[in-house]
C-alpha positions in Angstrom: 21.5 -3.5 -30.7 18.4 -4.3 -28.8 16.1 -1.5 -27.6 16.9 -2.3 -24.0 20.6 -2.0 -24.6 20.0 1.3 -26.4 17.9 2.7 -23.5 20.5 1.6 -20.9 23.3 3.2 -22.8 21.3 6.4 -23.2 20.5 6.4 -19.5 24.1 6.0 -18.5 25.1 8.8 -20.9 22.5 11.2 -19.5 23.7 10.4 -16.0 27.3 11.0 -16.9 26.5 14.3 -18.6 24.4 15.5 -15.6 27.2 14.5 -13.1 29.9 16.3 -15.2 27.8 19.5 -15.2 28.1 19.8 -11.5 30.2 17.8 -9.0 27.6 18.4 -6.3 24.6 17.6 -8.4 22.9 14.3 -7.8 20.2 12.4 -9.7 17.1 12.1 -7.6 15.6 8.6 -8.1 11.9 8.6 -9.1 9.5 7.5 -6.4 8.0 4.0 -7.1 4.4 3.2 -6.5 2.9 -0.3 -6.8 -0.7 -0.9 -7.7 -2.5 -4.1 -6.7 -6.1 -4.2 -7.8 -8.9 -6.7 -7.1 -12.2 -7.2 -5.5 -10.6 -8.1 -2.2 -13.7 -10.1 -1.4 -12.2 -10.6 1.2 -8.6 -9.5 1.3 -6.4 -12.4 2.3 -2.8 -13.4 3.0 -2.2 -14.2 -0.6 -2.9 -10.5 -1.5 -0.7 -9.3 1.4 2.3 -11.6 0.6 2.1 -10.7 -3.1 2.2 -7.0 -2.3 5.0 -7.2 0.2 7.2 -9.4 -1.9 6.9 -7.1 -4.9 7.5 -4.0 -2.8 10.8 -5.5 -1.6 11.9 -6.8 -5.0 11.2 -3.5 -6.8 12.2 -1.2 -3.9 8.7 0.4 -3.9 7.9 3.4 -1.8 4.3 2.4 -1.4 1.7 0.0 -2.7 -1.9 1.2 -3.4 -4.5 -1.5 -2.8 -7.2 -0.7 -5.4 -10.5 -2.4 -4.6 -12.8 -2.6 -7.6 -16.5 -1.5 -7.2 -17.9 -3.3 -10.2 -15.2 -5.4 -12.0 -15.9 -5.5 -15.8 -15.7 -9.4 -15.8 -18.1 -9.8 -12.8 -21.7 -8.9 -12.2 -21.4 -8.5 -8.4 -19.3 -9.1 -5.3 -20.4 -10.9 -2.2 -19.5 -8.3 0.4 -20.5 -4.7 -0.2 -18.0 -2.0 -1.2 -18.2 -0.5 2.4 -17.2 -3.8 4.0 -14.5 -4.6 1.5 -13.1 -1.1 2.0 -13.1 -1.6 5.8 -11.3 -4.9 5.6 -8.6 -3.4 3.3 -8.2 -0.5 5.8 -7.6 -3.0 8.6 -4.8 -4.6 6.7 -3.2 -1.3 5.7 -3.1 -0.4 9.4 -0.9 -3.4 10.0 1.5 -2.7 7.1 2.5 1.0 6.6 3.7 0.5 3.1 0.2 -0.5 2.0 -2.4 2.3 1.3 -6.0 2.1 0.4 -7.0 3.7 -2.9 -10.8 3.9 -2.9 -11.2 5.8 -6.2 -13.0 2.8 -7.9 -15.3 2.2 -5.0 -16.8 5.7 -5.5 -17.9 4.8 -9.0 -21.3 3.4 -10.0 -19.9 2.1 -13.3 -17.5 -0.8 -14.1 -14.0 -0.2 -13.0 -11.5 0.0 -15.9 -7.8 -0.3 -15.0 -6.7 2.2 -17.7 -8.9 5.0 -16.3 -7.6 4.5 -12.7 -3.9 4.3 -13.8 -4.3 7.4 -15.9 -5.7 9.3 -12.8 -2.9 7.9 -10.6 -0.2 8.9 -13.1 -1.7 12.4 -13.4 -1.6 12.8 -9.6 2.0 11.4 -9.5 3.7 12.7 -12.6 7.2 12.2 -11.4 6.7 8.7 -10.1 7.0 5.3 -11.7 3.9 3.2 -11.5 4.1 -0.6 -11.3 0.8 -2.4 -11.9 1.0 -5.9 -10.3 -0.9 -8.8 -11.9 -0.8 -12.6 -12.1 0.2 -14.7 -15.1 -3.4 -15.6 -15.9 -4.2 -11.9 -16.3 -1.2 -11.5 -18.7 -2.6 -14.2 -21.0 -5.8 -12.2 -21.4 -4.2 -8.7 -21.2 -4.7 -7.8 -24.9 -8.5 -8.3 -24.3 -8.5 -5.6 -21.6 -10.1 -2.3 -22.3 -7.6 0.0 -24.0 -4.8 -2.4 -23.0 -2.0 -0.7 -25.0 -2.8 2.6 -23.3 -2.2 1.0 -19.9 1.5 0.6 -20.7 1.8 4.4 -21.3 1.1 4.9 -17.6 3.0 2.1 -15.9 5.2 -0.9 -16.0 3.5 -4.3 -15.8 4.7 -6.7 -13.1 3.7 -10.3 -13.8 3.9 -12.6 -10.8 4.4 -16.3 -11.6 4.9 -19.5 -9.6 8.5 -20.4 -8.8 8.3 -23.6 -10.9 6.7 -22.0 -13.9 8.6 -21.9 -17.2 8.8 -18.3 -18.1 9.7 -19.2 -21.7 6.4 -21.0 -22.1 4.5 -18.2 -20.6 6.0 -15.7 -22.9 5.4 -17.9 -25.9 1.7 -18.2 -24.9 1.2 -14.5 -24.8 -0.1 -12.4 -27.7 2.8 -11.7 -30.0 2.4 -7.9 -29.8 3.3 -8.1 -26.0 6.8 -9.4 -26.6 7.9 -5.9 -27.6 7.5 -4.9 -24.0 9.2 -7.8 -22.2 12.4 -7.2 -20.4 14.5 -9.3 -17.9 16.8 -6.4 -17.0 15.6 -4.5 -13.9 18.3 -1.8 -14.5 16.4 -0.7 -17.6 13.6 0.5 -15.2 16.0 3.3 -14.0 15.8 4.7 -17.5 12.2 4.3 -18.6 9.2 5.6 -16.7 6.7 3.1 -18.2 6.0 0.6 -20.9 7.9 -2.5 -19.8 6.6 -5.9 -18.7 8.7 -7.7 -16.1 8.4 -11.1 -14.5 8.7 -12.1 -10.9 8.7 -15.7 -9.7 7.5 -15.4 -6.1 6.8 -17.8 -3.3 3.1 -17.7 -4.3 0.6 -18.5 -1.6 -2.1 -20.4 -3.5 -5.2 -19.0 -1.8 -8.5 -18.7 -3.6 -11.1 -16.1 -2.5 -13.8 -18.4 -3.8 -12.5 -21.2 -1.4 -12.3 -18.8 1.5 -15.9 -17.6 1.0 -17.0 -21.2 0.9 -15.1 -22.0 4.1 -16.5 -18.8 5.8 -20.1 -19.9 4.8 -19.4 -23.1 6.8 -18.0 -21.3 9.8 -14.4 -22.1 9.0 -12.0 -19.2 9.8 -8.5 -20.1 8.6 -5.9 -17.9 10.4 -3.3 -18.9 7.8 -5.4 -17.3 5.1 -6.9 -14.3 6.7 -5.5 -11.7 9.2 -6.9 -11.8 12.7 -8.4 -8.3 12.3 -10.2 -9.3 9.1 -11.5 -12.5 10.7 -12.9 -10.4 13.6 -14.5 -8.0 11.2 -16.1 -10.8 9.3 -17.5 -12.3 12.5 -18.7 -9.0 13.8 -20.7 -8.1 10.6 -21.7 -11.8 9.8 -20.2 -11.6 6.3 -20.2 -14.6 3.9 -22.6 -16.6 6.2 -25.3 -18.6 4.5 
């Protein structure tokens, strides 16, 4: 018997026992919180679509957009923390399910995912946390700071392109990660954290680097940036040469 099957059977047994205790008793589902991190330099339609698709797929109650102050793998960002925060706030105003989480912006040290997730879990002990990443991040995940501890606080949601072969992706991953993989969404009803699931989304291939280059040339692509973000960039003359 696989671990997933064992957990599912245990979950079903626990539910049956709880229901038999009282006819009126009901099992309250855990709230589900998605976390999407990044520099958001600037926040664009790719970020927004990614967040909204995952929210629908996983029935998330909310998604926290978590802008990094000083990403460990980068020396600096183009726009300041204040401007990146303001642009994320503008997007959150348009989509109620999205919320700004500014905890990393208040730090003067590199932003480590494990520390933020630990804080979020402590503040939401009865919620499930889903940390959303791309497939490139999964390939380097075992190089992240205290990576195994991250899975104590959340499930990892790996977004891939629709045409990508998931078998090849899984084979390319560090062998130790395979213990956490699952294709069964129902298992998430039984386990608060520690699983890695895969979602093949519509994937809007938008690069922040390309956007910054276009903005420096005075190109404002409305299919890549929201109107409010474009207006903010123009008002504050961001990304101009």
